[in-house]
C-alpha positions in Angstrom: 4.7 -11.6 28.4 2.2 -13.7 26.7 4.4 -16.3 24.5 1.9 -15.5 21.5 1.9 -11.9 22.0 5.6 -11.9 21.4 5.6 -13.8 18.5 2.9 -11.4 16.5 4.7 -8.3 17.8 8.4 -10.0 16.3 5.5 -10.5 12.9 4.2 -7.3 12.9 8.0 -5.3 13.4 8.9 -7.6 10.7 6.4 -6.7 8.6 7.0 -3.2 9.4 10.7 -3.2 8.3 9.4 -4.5 4.9 6.7 -1.6 4.8 9.0 1.1 5.6 11.0 1.6 2.0 7.1 0.9 0.1 5.8 3.5 2.1 8.4 5.9 1.3 8.8 5.3 -2.1 5.3 5.9 -2.6 5.6 9.1 -0.5 8.1 9.9 -3.3 6.8 9.7 -6.2 4.1 12.4 -5.1 6.8 14.6 -5.2 7.5 14.2 -8.6 4.6 14.9 -10.5 5.8 15.6 -13.8 7.4 11.7 -14.1 4.9 10.1 -12.3 1.1 9.3 -12.5 -1.7 10.5 -10.4 -2.8 6.5 -10.3 -2.2 3.1 -12.6 -6.1 3.2 -14.2 -7.4 -0.5 -14.5 -11.0 -1.6 -14.7 -12.0 -3.8 -11.5 -11.5 -7.2 -13.1 -7.9 -6.6 -14.1 -7.6 -5.2 -9.9 -9.0 -8.1 -8.7 -6.7 -10.7 -10.5 -3.6 -8.8 -9.8 -4.4 -9.0 -6.3 -5.8 -12.6 -6.3 -7.9 -14.0 -2.8 -8.2 -10.9 -0.2 -8.3 -13.1 2.8 -7.1 -16.7 1.7 -8.8 -19.2 4.0 -5.2 -20.6 4.9 -4.0 -16.9 5.4 -0.9 -15.2 3.9 2.9 -15.5 4.5 4.5 -12.5 5.3 6.5 -12.0 1.6 2.8 -12.6 0.4 1.0 -9.5 2.7 4.2 -7.2 1.8 3.2 -8.1 -2.8 -0.3 -7.6 -1.7 0.1 -4.1 0.3 2.6 -3.3 -3.2 -0.2 -4.1 -5.4 -2.7 -2.1 -3.7 -0.2 1.0 -3.3 0.4 0.1 -7.4 -3.5 0.5 -8.3 -4.4 3.3 -5.5 -4.7 7.2 -6.3 -2.1 9.2 -5.4 -4.2 11.5 -3.2 -1.1 13.5 -2.2 -0.3 14.3 -6.1 -0.7 18.2 -6.5 -2.8 16.8 -9.8 -5.2 15.2 -7.6 -8.0 17.7 -7.2 -11.3 16.1 -5.7 -14.6 18.0 -4.3 -14.8 16.0 -1.3 -11.2 15.2 -0.1 -7.4 16.0 -0.6 -3.9 14.6 0.7 -1.6 17.5 1.3 0.3 15.9 3.6 1.8 12.2 4.8 0.2 11.7 7.8 -2.9 12.5 6.4 
């Protein structure tokens, strides 16, 4: 195998290891509608400030990528939440 492929694959594996518990926690929050909000509402400037530069010129470390994903989840609407109703789409399962 190509050397750079192996390095990228190993980096990807590390990212998935970090994301697995984050995604599971996000999914579990949708199962507790009486104690978890459907979203963390914020105005776009606040979200932009929390995210920082999305595509920085120098790239991001693994830890910075994980933090960006956590922030994205924080401000995303939980479409699997039972109180989420939308005329165009709705999530009903984790794969969707």
